[in-house]
C-alpha positions in Angstrom: 93.6 113.3 121.5 97.2 112.5 120.6 100.4 113.6 119.1 102.1 112.7 115.9 105.6 112.8 114.4 106.9 112.4 110.9 110.5 111.7 110.0 111.6 110.8 106.4 109.3 108.0 105.2 107.6 107.3 108.6 104.6 108.9 110.2 103.8 107.8 113.8 100.7 108.8 115.8 99.8 108.1 119.4 96.3 108.9 120.8 95.1 108.6 124.4 91.7 109.1 126.0 92.0 112.1 128.3 89.5 112.8 131.1 88.9 116.4 130.1 87.6 115.3 126.7 84.8 113.3 128.5 83.7 115.5 131.4 80.5 113.6 132.0 82.3 110.3 132.6 85.0 111.2 135.1 84.2 108.3 137.4 83.6 105.6 134.8 85.9 106.3 131.9 87.2 104.3 128.9 90.9 103.8 128.9 92.2 103.9 125.3 95.5 103.8 123.5 95.7 104.1 119.7 99.1 103.6 117.9 99.4 104.1 114.2 102.5 103.9 112.0 102.4 104.9 108.3 105.3 104.5 105.9 105.1 106.2 102.5 107.8 105.1 100.1 108.1 106.0 96.4 105.9 103.0 95.3 104.7 101.5 98.6 102.5 102.4 101.5 102.7 100.4 104.7 100.1 100.9 107.5 100.5 99.4 111.0 97.9 99.7 113.7 97.6 98.8 117.4 94.7 99.8 119.6 93.7 99.0 123.2 90.3 99.9 124.7 89.1 99.1 128.2 85.7 100.1 129.6 82.7 100.5 127.4 79.2 102.1 127.3 76.9 99.8 125.3 74.5 101.8 123.1 71.4 100.2 121.5 67.6 100.3 121.8 67.9 97.6 124.4 69.3 100.1 126.9 66.8 102.9 126.2 64.8 102.2 129.4 67.8 102.8 131.7 68.0 106.0 133.6 71.7 106.3 133.2 74.5 105.0 131.0 75.3 101.3 131.6 79.1 101.0 132.0 81.2 97.8 131.6 84.7 98.5 133.2 85.7 94.8 132.5 85.1 94.9 128.7 88.3 95.1 126.6 89.2 95.2 122.9 92.6 94.8 121.3 93.2 95.2 117.5 96.4 94.8 115.5 96.7 95.3 111.8 99.4 95.4 109.1 98.8 96.4 105.4 101.2 96.8 102.5 100.2 98.2 99.1 102.2 99.0 96.0 101.0 101.8 93.7 101.8 101.9 90.0 102.4 105.7 89.3 104.9 106.8 91.9 106.6 109.1 89.4 103.5 111.4 89.1 101.3 110.6 92.1 102.6 111.4 95.6 101.0 110.1 98.8 103.7 112.1 100.7 102.5 115.4 99.3 99.0 114.8 100.7 99.8 112.9 103.9 103.3 113.8 105.1 103.8 117.3 103.6 107.5 116.9 102.5 106.7 116.8 98.7 104.7 119.0 96.3 102.5 117.5 93.6 102.0 120.2 91.0 99.7 118.4 88.5 96.7 116.1 88.9 97.5 112.4 88.9 96.3 109.1 90.3 97.4 105.5 90.8 96.1 102.0 91.2 97.1 100.1 94.3 97.4 96.4 94.9 98.7 94.4 97.9 97.3 92.8 101.0 96.7 93.1 104.8 96.4 91.0 107.9 94.5 91.8 111.2 94.1 90.1 114.6 91.6 91.2 117.2 90.2 90.1 120.5 87.2 91.3 122.5 86.5 89.9 126.0 84.9 90.6 129.4 85.0 88.9 132.8 81.4 87.9 132.3 79.1 87.8 129.2 79.7 90.7 126.9 76.0 91.2 126.4 74.4 92.0 129.9 72.1 89.3 131.2 69.1 91.6 131.5 69.1 92.3 127.7 70.4 89.0 126.4 67.0 88.0 124.9 67.6 90.7 122.2 71.0 89.4 121.1 72.1 86.3 119.3 75.5 86.6 121.1 73.9 85.9 124.5 76.4 84.4 127.0 79.5 85.0 124.9 82.4 86.4 126.9 85.3 86.3 124.4 85.7 86.8 120.7 88.9 86.6 118.7 89.7 86.6 115.0 92.4 86.5 112.4 91.9 87.9 108.9 94.3 87.7 105.9 93.6 88.7 102.4 94.5 90.6 99.2 93.2 94.0 98.2 93.1 96.6 95.4 92.3 100.3 95.3 92.8 103.6 93.7 94.1 107.0 94.8 93.9 110.4 93.0 94.9 114.0 93.7 93.2 116.9 92.0 95.5 119.9 91.8 94.1 123.4 91.1 96.5 126.1 89.9 99.5 124.1 91.2 98.8 124.8 94.9 95.4 123.8 96.0 94.7 120.0 96.2 92.2 117.4 97.1 93.3 113.8 97.6 91.1 110.7 98.0 92.2 107.0 98.4 90.1 103.9 98.9 91.3 100.3 99.1 89.0 97.3 99.4 90.0 93.8 100.3 88.4 90.4 100.9 90.1 88.4 103.7 89.8 84.8 104.9 88.5 85.2 108.4 89.1 82.7 111.2 86.9 83.6 114.2 86.2 82.1 117.6 83.4 82.8 120.0 83.7 81.5 123.6 80.8 80.8 126.0 81.4 79.0 129.3 84.8 77.7 128.2 83.2 76.2 125.0 84.6 77.6 121.8 82.8 77.8 118.5 84.9 78.4 115.4 84.0 79.7 112.0 85.9 80.3 108.7 84.4 83.0 106.4 85.3 85.6 103.8 84.8 89.2 105.0 85.5 92.7 103.6 87.8 95.4 104.9 88.6 98.9 103.7 91.5 101.4 104.1 90.6 105.0 103.3 92.6 108.3 103.2 91.6 111.8 102.3 93.4 115.2 102.3 92.6 118.8 101.3 94.7 121.9 101.5 97.3 124.3 100.0 100.8 123.2 99.1 103.8 125.1 97.9 107.6 125.0 97.8 107.8 126.3 101.4 104.4 125.9 103.1 101.6 123.4 103.6 98.2 124.1 105.2 96.0 121.1 105.1 93.8 118.6 106.9 93.8 114.8 106.4 91.9 111.7 107.5 93.3 108.2 107.6 91.5 105.1 108.8 90.3 101.6 108.2 87.2 99.5 108.8 86.7 95.7 108.9 83.8 93.2 109.3 84.1 89.9 111.1 81.7 87.0 110.9 81.0 84.9 114.0 79.0 81.7 114.2 76.3 82.9 116.6 74.6 85.4 114.2 74.3 86.3 110.6 75.2 89.9 111.6 78.9 90.8 111.3 80.9 92.5 114.0 82.1 95.9 112.7 85.4 97.5 113.8 86.6 100.9 112.6 89.4 103.3 113.6 91.3 106.3 112.3 92.6 109.7 112.9 92.2 113.3 111.8 95.0 115.9 111.5 95.2 119.6 110.8 98.6 120.7 109.6 100.6 123.9 109.3 104.0 123.0 108.0 107.1 124.8 106.9 109.2 122.8 104.4 112.8 122.9 103.5 114.4 121.2 100.5 111.4 119.3 99.2 111.1 117.1 96.1 108.7 118.2 93.4 106.3 116.1 91.2 
C-alpha cells in the first residue's frame, strides 16, 4: 500500500509493505519499498523505478512437504530501471488524460512509441539463495548472488477508445529487446553471461472524464526476463501499481 502525488508533468508513487496487510506473517515479514516516477510530456513518457525487498517466502513444488512457510530473512532484491519513449501523435493522443487526469481526450486516437530503457538489478543472500535441502531440484544450486544490467531499444503502441466524449478505455504496450550482462556468484566464483532478453512496459486505464471531473482506475507496470549461465530458464522480475482515482479538475487542456 502506498501514496502517490501528481504535479504538472510528474507522477510519483511510494509503496511500503505494512504489517496489517499481511496478518499471518507478523513475525517474519517482508520489508519492501517501491518508488515509481512517471513523467508525461506532450511527446515523451519517462518512467523511473526503484524497488527494495528484504525477506522472502519461496514458493514451488519443492516446498510442498513443509508444514509451514519457509522464510528467508536474509534474501534481498534491488531493482532500478529508467525508460524513455517518444510517441508520434501527441496532438490527438493524451497519456495525461488516461494516467494523470489533468487533460481530457474527447475523440478516439492512438500513437506509436519508440525509445529505449536500461535496468540494473541484484539479488543476494547470506548463504545460497536456493536452500540446501531442495538444491537437487534447481540448476542454481549454491548461487548466493545474482546481478545484471540490461540496455536496449523498444517500440510500442498506445490507443484510447472514447465513447460519447466522456467514457474511455486506454491500453499501452511496449516491447523491447535488451543486451543483458549477468553474473552469478557461487563461493566467491563469478560466472558471467551476455545474452539478449525481452522486457515489457504496460499501462491501462478505464473511466469517465469531463471538463471538471475524472473517475477512473489505472494500472502501470513492467516485466523483464534475465538469462543466467546456470540454467536455460530465465529469471523473471515484474512490478507495478494500481490506482483508483476521483479527481476534480481546474483549467484543463482539451484534445
